[in-house]
Every structure is written in C-alpha cells, then in structure tokens.
VEXVOTOR-153582 format. One record per residue (C-alpha): residue in three letters; x, y, z. Coordinates in nm, 2 decimals, always signed. Layout:
+-----+--------+--------+--------+
|   r |      x |      y |      z |
+-----+--------+--------+--------+
| ALA |      X |      Y |      Z |
...
+-----+--------+--------+--------+
//
This chain:
+-----+--------+--------+--------+
|   r |      x |      y |      z |
+-----+--------+--------+--------+
| MET | +16.45 | +14.58 |  +5.10 |
| THR | +16.36 | +14.90 |  +5.34 |
| GLU | +16.28 | +15.26 |  +5.17 |
| SER | +16.67 | +15.36 |  +5.30 |
| ASP | +16.84 | +15.05 |  +5.05 |
| LEU | +16.59 | +15.21 |  +4.80 |
| ILE | +16.68 | +15.61 |  +4.82 |
| PRO | +17.04 | +15.68 |  +4.89 |
| ASP | +17.12 | +16.04 |  +4.97 |
| LEU | +17.14 | +16.29 |  +4.76 |
| PRO | +17.47 | +16.54 |  +4.75 |
| GLU | +17.37 | +16.90 |  +4.76 |
| SER | +17.31 | +17.02 |  +4.43 |
| ASP | +17.42 | +17.36 |  +4.28 |
| LEU | +17.17 | +17.33 |  +4.01 |
| SER | +16.98 | +17.68 |  +4.06 |
| GLU | +16.64 | +17.60 |  +3.79 |
| ASP | +16.47 | +17.34 |  +3.64 |
| LEU | +16.56 | +17.42 |  +3.30 |
| GLN | +16.89 | +17.46 |  +3.15 |
| ASP | +17.09 | +17.49 |  +2.79 |
| ASP | +17.35 | +17.25 |  +2.79 |
| PRO | +17.72 | +17.33 |  +2.62 |
| SER | +17.61 | +17.17 |  +2.32 |
| GLY | +17.31 | +17.46 |  +2.25 |
| THR | +17.06 | +17.20 |  +2.31 |
| PHE | +16.74 | +17.19 |  +2.52 |
| SER | +16.78 | +16.98 |  +2.86 |
| HIS | +16.61 | +16.96 |  +3.21 |
| VAL | +16.72 | +16.91 |  +3.52 |
| PRO | +16.52 | +16.62 |  +3.65 |
| VAL | +16.36 | +16.66 |  +3.98 |
| LEU | +16.45 | +16.36 |  +4.21 |
| ALA | +16.70 | +16.22 |  +3.99 |
| ALA | +16.89 | +16.02 |  +4.21 |
| GLU | +16.60 | +15.85 |  +4.38 |
| VAL | +16.45 | +15.76 |  +4.06 |
| VAL | +16.71 | +15.60 |  +3.96 |
| ALA | +16.77 | +15.43 |  +4.25 |
| ALA | +16.44 | +15.33 |  +4.24 |
| LEU | +16.42 | +15.19 |  +3.88 |
| SER | +16.81 | +15.05 |  +3.91 |
| PRO | +16.89 | +15.09 |  +3.53 |
| ALA | +17.19 | +14.91 |  +3.39 |
| PRO | +17.36 | +14.80 |  +3.02 |
| GLY | +17.08 | +14.60 |  +2.86 |
| LYS | +16.84 | +14.70 |  +3.03 |
| VAL | +16.46 | +14.83 |  +2.87 |
| TYR | +16.25 | +15.17 |  +2.97 |
| ILE | +16.03 | +15.34 |  +2.93 |
| ASP | +15.94 | +15.73 |  +3.04 |
| GLY | +15.63 | +15.77 |  +2.92 |
| THR | +15.66 | +16.17 |  +3.02 |
| LEU | +15.96 | +16.25 |  +2.87 |
| GLY | +15.92 | +16.62 |  +2.83 |
| GLY | +16.30 | +16.77 |  +2.81 |
| ALA | +16.45 | +16.39 |  +2.89 |
| GLY | +16.59 | +16.47 |  +3.19 |
| HIS | +16.51 | +16.14 |  +3.34 |
| THR | +16.54 | +15.97 |  +2.99 |
| ARG | +16.96 | +16.10 |  +3.00 |
| LEU | +17.02 | +15.96 |  +3.34 |
| LEU | +16.90 | +15.63 |  +3.26 |
| LEU | +17.10 | +15.60 |  +2.89 |
| GLU | +17.43 | +15.73 |  +3.11 |
| ALA | +17.37 | +15.41 |  +3.29 |
| GLY | +17.41 | +15.24 |  +2.97 |
| ALA | +16.98 | +15.15 |  +2.96 |
| ALA | +16.78 | +15.19 |  +2.60 |
| VAL | +16.49 | +15.41 |  +2.67 |
| TYR | +16.15 | +15.43 |  +2.43 |
| GLY | +16.06 | +15.78 |  +2.54 |
| ILE | +15.68 | +15.86 |  +2.51 |
| ASP | +15.56 | +16.22 |  +2.50 |
| GLN | +15.22 | +16.37 |  +2.31 |
| ASP | +15.39 | +16.77 |  +2.30 |
| PRO | +15.54 | +16.86 |  +1.96 |
| PHE | +15.73 | +17.10 |  +2.10 |
| ALA | +15.91 | +16.80 |  +2.35 |
| LEU | +15.91 | +16.58 |  +2.05 |
| ALA | +16.08 | +16.83 |  +1.85 |
| ARG | +16.34 | +16.92 |  +2.03 |
| ALA | +16.37 | +16.52 |  +2.16 |
| ARG | +16.47 | +16.42 |  +1.80 |
| GLU | +16.67 | +16.73 |  +1.76 |
| ALA | +16.91 | +16.62 |  +2.06 |
| GLY | +16.94 | +16.28 |  +1.90 |
| LEU | +17.05 | +16.14 |  +2.23 |
| PRO | +17.19 | +15.75 |  +2.14 |
| GLY | +17.05 | +15.44 |  +2.32 |
| LEU | +16.67 | +15.69 |  +2.30 |
| THR | +16.34 | +15.59 |  +2.11 |
| VAL | +16.11 | +15.86 |  +2.08 |
| LEU | +15.74 | +15.73 |  +2.04 |
| GLU | +15.48 | +16.04 |  +1.96 |
| GLY | +15.16 | +15.97 |  +2.21 |
| ASN | +15.00 | +15.91 |  +2.52 |
| TYR | +15.16 | +15.75 |  +2.81 |
| ARG | +14.83 | +15.59 |  +2.83 |
| ASP | +14.87 | +15.40 |  +2.51 |
| MET | +15.24 | +15.28 |  +2.60 |
| ALA | +15.10 | +14.94 |  +2.55 |
| ALA | +15.00 | +14.98 |  +2.18 |
| LEU | +15.33 | +15.18 |  +2.11 |
| LEU | +15.57 | +14.94 |  +2.25 |
| ALA | +15.41 | +14.67 |  +2.04 |
| GLY | +15.43 | +14.91 |  +1.71 |
| ALA | +15.79 | +14.91 |  +1.77 |
| GLY | +15.84 | +14.54 |  +1.88 |
| VAL | +15.87 | +14.54 |  +2.21 |
| SER | +15.61 | +14.36 |  +2.46 |
| GLN | +15.86 | +14.34 |  +2.79 |
| VAL | +16.07 | +14.64 |  +2.97 |
| ASP | +16.28 | +14.66 |  +3.27 |
| GLY | +16.10 | +14.96 |  +3.41 |
| VAL | +15.84 | +15.26 |  +3.33 |
| LEU | +15.91 | +15.60 |  +3.49 |
| LEU | +15.61 | +15.84 |  +3.46 |
| ASP | +15.69 | +16.22 |  +3.57 |
| ILE | +15.31 | +16.33 |  +3.58 |
| GLY | +15.20 | +16.64 |  +3.52 |
| VAL | +15.29 | +16.98 |  +3.30 |
| SER | +15.66 | +17.01 |  +3.29 |
| SER | +15.86 | +17.33 |  +3.35 |
| PHE | +15.92 | +17.43 |  +2.94 |
| GLN | +15.51 | +17.43 |  +2.92 |
| LEU | +15.47 | +17.65 |  +3.21 |
| ASP | +15.80 | +17.87 |  +3.06 |
| ASP | +15.66 | +17.82 |  +2.73 |
| GLY | +15.39 | +18.24 |  +2.71 |
| GLY | +15.22 | +18.15 |  +2.43 |
| ARG | +15.10 | +17.78 |  +2.60 |
| GLY | +14.84 | +17.91 |  +2.81 |
| PHE | +14.92 | +17.73 |  +3.10 |
| SER | +15.03 | +17.99 |  +3.31 |
| TYR | +14.86 | +18.30 |  +3.53 |
| HIS | +15.16 | +18.47 |  +3.51 |
| THR | +15.20 | +18.55 |  +3.13 |
| ASP | +14.95 | +18.71 |  +2.89 |
| ALA | +14.89 | +18.43 |  +2.68 |
| PRO | +14.56 | +18.27 |  +2.46 |
| LEU | +14.39 | +18.05 |  +2.72 |
| ASP | +14.54 | +17.66 |  +2.54 |
| MET | +14.66 | +17.44 |  +2.83 |
| ARG | +14.61 | +17.15 |  +2.55 |
| MET | +14.98 | +16.95 |  +2.60 |
| SER | +14.92 | +16.78 |  +2.27 |
| GLN | +14.86 | +17.07 |  +2.09 |
| SER | +14.49 | +16.93 |  +2.01 |
| GLY | +14.14 | +16.86 |  +2.10 |
| GLU | +13.90 | +17.09 |  +2.32 |
| SER | +14.11 | +17.39 |  +2.46 |
| ALA | +14.09 | +17.59 |  +2.78 |
| TYR | +13.94 | +17.86 |  +2.63 |
| ASP | +13.62 | +17.64 |  +2.49 |
| VAL | +13.62 | +17.53 |  +2.82 |
| VAL | +13.58 | +17.86 |  +3.01 |
| ASN | +13.36 | +18.01 |  +2.74 |
| GLY | +13.14 | +17.71 |  +2.62 |
| TYR | +13.07 | +17.53 |  +2.97 |
| GLU | +12.77 | +17.55 |  +3.18 |
| GLU | +12.83 | +17.71 |  +3.50 |
| ALA | +12.78 | +17.41 |  +3.74 |
| GLU | +13.02 | +17.25 |  +3.49 |
| LEU | +13.30 | +17.47 |  +3.56 |
| ALA | +13.20 | +17.48 |  +3.93 |
| SER | +13.21 | +17.09 |  +3.95 |
| ILE | +13.59 | +17.11 |  +3.74 |
| ILE | +13.70 | +17.36 |  +3.96 |
| TYR | +13.58 | +17.19 |  +4.31 |
| GLU | +13.70 | +16.81 |  +4.17 |
| TYR | +14.06 | +16.87 |  +4.02 |
| GLY | +14.14 | +17.27 |  +4.16 |
| GLU | +13.98 | +17.18 |  +4.52 |
| ASP | +13.90 | +17.49 |  +4.58 |
| ARG | +13.60 | +17.59 |  +4.80 |
| LEU | +13.51 | +17.87 |  +4.62 |
| SER | +13.44 | +17.71 |  +4.31 |
| ARG | +13.05 | +17.81 |  +4.22 |
| ARG | +13.17 | +18.14 |  +4.32 |
| ILE | +13.48 | +18.14 |  +4.06 |
| ALA | +13.23 | +17.96 |  +3.77 |
| ARG | +12.97 | +18.19 |  +3.88 |
| GLY | +13.24 | +18.50 |  +3.79 |
| ILE | +13.33 | +18.34 |  +3.48 |
| VAL | +12.97 | +18.32 |  +3.35 |
| TYR | +12.89 | +18.69 |  +3.38 |
| ALA | +13.24 | +18.81 |  +3.27 |
| ARG | +13.20 | +18.60 |  +2.91 |
| GLU | +12.84 | +18.71 |  +2.92 |
| GLN | +13.02 | +19.05 |  +2.85 |
| ALA | +13.30 | +18.94 |  +2.62 |
| PRO | +13.47 | +18.60 |  +2.56 |
| ILE | +13.75 | +18.52 |  +2.80 |
| GLU | +14.02 | +18.47 |  +2.58 |
| SER | +14.34 | +18.54 |  +2.76 |
| THR | +14.52 | +18.42 |  +3.09 |
| VAL | +14.54 | +18.72 |  +3.26 |
| ARG | +14.19 | +18.84 |  +3.16 |
| LEU | +14.10 | +18.48 |  +3.35 |
| ALA | +14.31 | +18.54 |  +3.62 |
| GLU | +14.18 | +18.90 |  +3.73 |
| ILE | +13.82 | +18.72 |  +3.74 |
| ILE | +13.95 | +18.47 |  +3.95 |
| LYS | +14.08 | +18.67 |  +4.13 |
| ARG | +13.74 | +18.91 |  +4.21 |
| ALA | +13.60 | +18.59 |  +4.37 |
| TYR | +13.82 | +18.65 |  +4.66 |
| PRO | +13.76 | +18.94 |  +4.88 |
| GLY | +14.01 | +19.08 |  +5.03 |
| PHE | +14.30 | +18.90 |  +4.81 |
| SER | +14.61 | +19.10 |  +4.84 |
| LYS | +14.88 | +18.89 |  +4.88 |
| GLY | +15.03 | +18.51 |  +4.89 |
| ILE | +14.96 | +18.27 |  +4.64 |
| HIS | +14.71 | +18.37 |  +4.37 |
| PRO | +14.38 | +18.21 |  +4.39 |
| ALA | +14.41 | +18.11 |  +4.02 |
| ARG | +14.62 | +17.87 |  +4.06 |
| ARG | +14.40 | +17.60 |  +4.14 |
| THR | +14.14 | +17.68 |  +3.88 |
| PHE | +14.43 | +17.71 |  +3.62 |
| GLN | +14.54 | +17.36 |  +3.73 |
| ALA | +14.17 | +17.18 |  +3.69 |
| LEU | +14.12 | +17.36 |  +3.42 |
| ARG | +14.46 | +17.22 |  +3.25 |
| ILE | +14.38 | +16.87 |  +3.46 |
| HIS | +14.02 | +16.83 |  +3.29 |
| VAL | +14.15 | +16.98 |  +2.91 |
| ASN | +14.40 | +16.67 |  +2.88 |
| ASP | +14.24 | +16.44 |  +3.08 |
| GLU | +14.55 | +16.43 |  +3.28 |
| LEU | +14.41 | +16.16 |  +3.60 |
| GLY | +14.22 | +15.95 |  +3.29 |
| ALA | +14.54 | +15.86 |  +3.14 |
| LEU | +14.76 | +15.82 |  +3.48 |
| ARG | +14.47 | +15.56 |  +3.55 |
| ASP | +14.50 | +15.41 |  +3.24 |
| GLY | +14.92 | +15.46 |  +3.22 |
| LEU | +14.96 | +15.26 |  +3.52 |
| CYS | +14.76 | +14.97 |  +3.38 |
| ALA | +14.94 | +14.97 |  +3.10 |
| ALA | +15.30 | +14.99 |  +3.25 |
| SER | +15.18 | +14.68 |  +3.49 |
| SER | +15.11 | +14.47 |  +3.19 |
| LEU | +15.46 | +14.60 |  +3.03 |
| LEU | +15.70 | +14.54 |  +3.31 |
| SER | +15.87 | +14.22 |  +3.32 |
| PRO | +15.94 | +13.95 |  +3.62 |
| GLY | +16.18 | +14.24 |  +3.86 |
| GLY | +16.09 | +14.50 |  +3.68 |
| ARG | +16.08 | +14.86 |  +3.84 |
| LEU | +15.77 | +15.14 |  +3.78 |
| ALA | +15.86 | +15.53 |  +3.93 |
| VAL | +15.56 | +15.72 |  +3.95 |
| ILE | +15.64 | +16.16 |  +4.05 |
| SER | +15.35 | +16.35 |  +4.13 |
| PHE | +15.29 | +16.66 |  +4.20 |
| HIS | +14.96 | +16.69 |  +4.42 |
| SER | +14.75 | +16.50 |  +4.61 |
| LEU | +14.50 | +16.41 |  +4.37 |
| GLU | +14.69 | +16.20 |  +4.12 |
| ASP | +14.96 | +16.09 |  +4.46 |
| ARG | +14.63 | +15.92 |  +4.57 |
| ILE | +14.51 | +15.72 |  +4.26 |
| VAL | +14.91 | +15.60 |  +4.26 |
| LYS | +14.90 | +15.48 |  +4.61 |
| ARG | +14.57 | +15.27 |  +4.55 |
| PHE | +14.71 | +15.15 |  +4.24 |
| VAL | +15.00 | +15.05 |  +4.36 |
| LEU | +14.88 | +14.87 |  +4.67 |
| GLY | +14.58 | +14.76 |  +4.46 |
| ASP | +14.78 | +14.55 |  +4.21 |
| GLU | +14.84 | +14.23 |  +4.30 |
| THR | +15.13 | +14.19 |  +4.06 |
| LEU | +15.31 | +14.48 |  +4.23 |
| THR | +15.55 | +14.50 |  +4.55 |
| PRO | +15.56 | +14.86 |  +4.72 |
| LEU | +15.93 | +14.95 |  +4.76 |
| THR | +15.79 | +15.30 |  +4.92 |
| LYS | +15.58 | +15.27 |  +5.23 |
| ARG | +15.52 | +15.66 |  +5.16 |
| PRO | +15.64 | +15.87 |  +4.91 |
| VAL | +15.97 | +15.96 |  +4.85 |
| ILE | +16.04 | +16.37 |  +4.88 |
| ALA | +16.37 | +16.54 |  +4.76 |
| ALA | +16.61 | +16.71 |  +5.01 |
| GLU | +16.60 | +17.05 |  +5.14 |
| ALA | +16.91 | +17.08 |  +4.90 |
| GLU | +16.68 | +17.03 |  +4.64 |
| GLN | +16.44 | +17.18 |  +4.73 |
| ALA | +16.60 | +17.53 |  +4.79 |
| SER | +16.77 | +17.52 |  +4.42 |
| ASN | +16.48 | +17.39 |  +4.27 |
| PRO | +16.16 | +17.52 |  +4.35 |
| ARG | +15.97 | +17.24 |  +4.14 |
| ALA | +16.07 | +16.95 |  +4.35 |
| ARG | +15.91 | +17.15 |  +4.70 |
| SER | +15.62 | +16.94 |  +4.58 |
| ALA | +15.77 | +16.62 |  +4.37 |
| LYS | +15.62 | +16.28 |  +4.55 |
| LEU | +15.82 | +15.94 |  +4.40 |
| ARG | +15.64 | +15.61 |  +4.49 |
| ALA | +15.78 | +15.30 |  +4.33 |
| ALA | +15.70 | +14.97 |  +4.32 |
| GLU | +15.86 | +14.62 |  +4.17 |
| LYS | +15.65 | +14.35 |  +3.97 |
| LYS | +15.66 | +14.05 |  +4.09 |
| ALA | +15.80 | +13.70 |  +3.97 |
| THR | +15.58 | +13.51 |  +3.80 |
| PRO | +15.40 | +13.23 |  +4.00 |
| VAL | +15.59 | +12.86 |  +3.97 |
| GLY | +15.39 | +12.67 |  +3.69 |
| GLU | +15.19 | +13.00 |  +3.56 |
| VAL | +15.20 | +13.10 |  +3.22 |
+-----+--------+--------+--------+
//
C-alpha cells in the first residue's frame, strides 16, 4: 500500500471555522484532516476504536457514522460533559488521560481494538474558552490545566526558579530568548504575582526588543507552559505505547500532531516499534482548501501505522 492509496483527494470544504454548533444545538467540532483520518483508520460496522483525545467528538462522529463503536477518552471535564450530553449512539465516554488507555479500556472489559486515534495538543474550544488561560489573546487567570487539577501555569510562573523557567521555555517552546524571558518573568513577579495571561504576554513581549507586528512573541512561551503543565510529551510517549499494545493484528494507529516536538516523537516511535508497519513515509498535511478554511489545519501533520500480524507459532 502506498501513501496515495491510503490518503484520497479531499473535496473542497466550505467549513469556515473549527468549531460550530450543529442543528440540534449541541457542541460539535470540525475535525482537521477528516478524510485522511477516516482513510487511515478504515472504520466499518463491527469495528472498535479508541479516540484518545475526544474533545468535541469531531473525528469520533466520523467513525460512528461508518458504523464503528468508539471509546472516547478525555480528561477535560467540560469536554466530557458535552460528549455525554450529546448522547451519540455507539460512543462510550471514559474520563482520564489517554496515556492510561490500557487501564481505562480494561475497566470497560476491552483488551483489543481495531484502531486508535490521537489528536494531540490543546483543542480549539479550550483555546476559545476565555477562562482557561490557554490563549494570550484573552485576559484570563493563568491556568492551562486540561484536567482542571494539579499544578497550574500560575504555580509554574510564580514559583519556579529562573533557570527552570528558561529550560521549560527553551525545551518546549524552542525559543532562543528563553533566558531573557525567564529573567523578565522573575523580575516582574518580584513586583507583584503574575496572575493573568495578558500580563504574562506583555512581560514576554518586552523581552523582544523592537517587536511591532507579526506572530506574538508569547506564542512559544505559552505553548511551553501548557506542554509542561499537562506533561503532554510524556503523555504522548505513554499513549503511543499503550495504543500499540491494544491494537489487534491489522489494527490502525493514526496520530495528528501540531508541532515538531510531537511529530518527532511519533515518527521515532512508529519507526522503532517492531510490531508496527508505517503507512505514511512522510507526515500527511491538509490540502490547500482545508488550510484556507480552517487555520488550525495549517500546522497539522498526520502519521499512520498498522499492527503487524502475529508471527506463526507466537502466542
């Protein structure tokens, strides 16, 4: 099978935004790389899938429409509530982090599945929720916790040593001015605790001399803090291992990532797992029409793999 066999041409989309309300008034999500994900996972009646990042259930709806059953996992209490309210037939909602999918599925009496989908990172409705603190565009308390529990961005920004902050910003944000930003944060919090997203964004902006327009310099630091607070890369590594163990022979894994740190982990895992056969030599990106209609799709990368058949004589 080649990449062109796996990924069909996309029809032009008229979807203008990532999040929409469906006719019933319930929350819905316009998923990125929709046709590509369906082609990669090959859903059909009688098959069982895991959507490890349920979110607005956009990808899950596509799997359900194909007749498959889906176990949707999410740690965000708001996403869980919306998914349960939607009452989608064939969907079983499980609360938790996808890194624990093996234990969560075992609790539901499931030991093998036909496919696993992971759509990594923060969801659009989390970014759009002004009270969550994920976005530097909206004035909100510093939080960034997907599960709404544990250490928050406020705790990190106001409690970590300067060197620790610089390391987080450099490693997870890949920002070359990480030390200057960390120094500015420490200086500012000595005057008063940094409590809001807007104040933090302004502090970061001052670390960039001469900045006037373009991508806001806070983007990388906010990404770094979010990744750290939610241990996103650790969860990804654990989740990939769990997914591989749950896939039945011929089962499919599809992972959508949005920055190089995530994509690198997925690539290395797929190539290094001897039980998997890569289905995509290079990450699949969205067609120009989708990128134009859905800004979130511009940085999305899809990698897929298939579980190998059990060797003869092996139990």
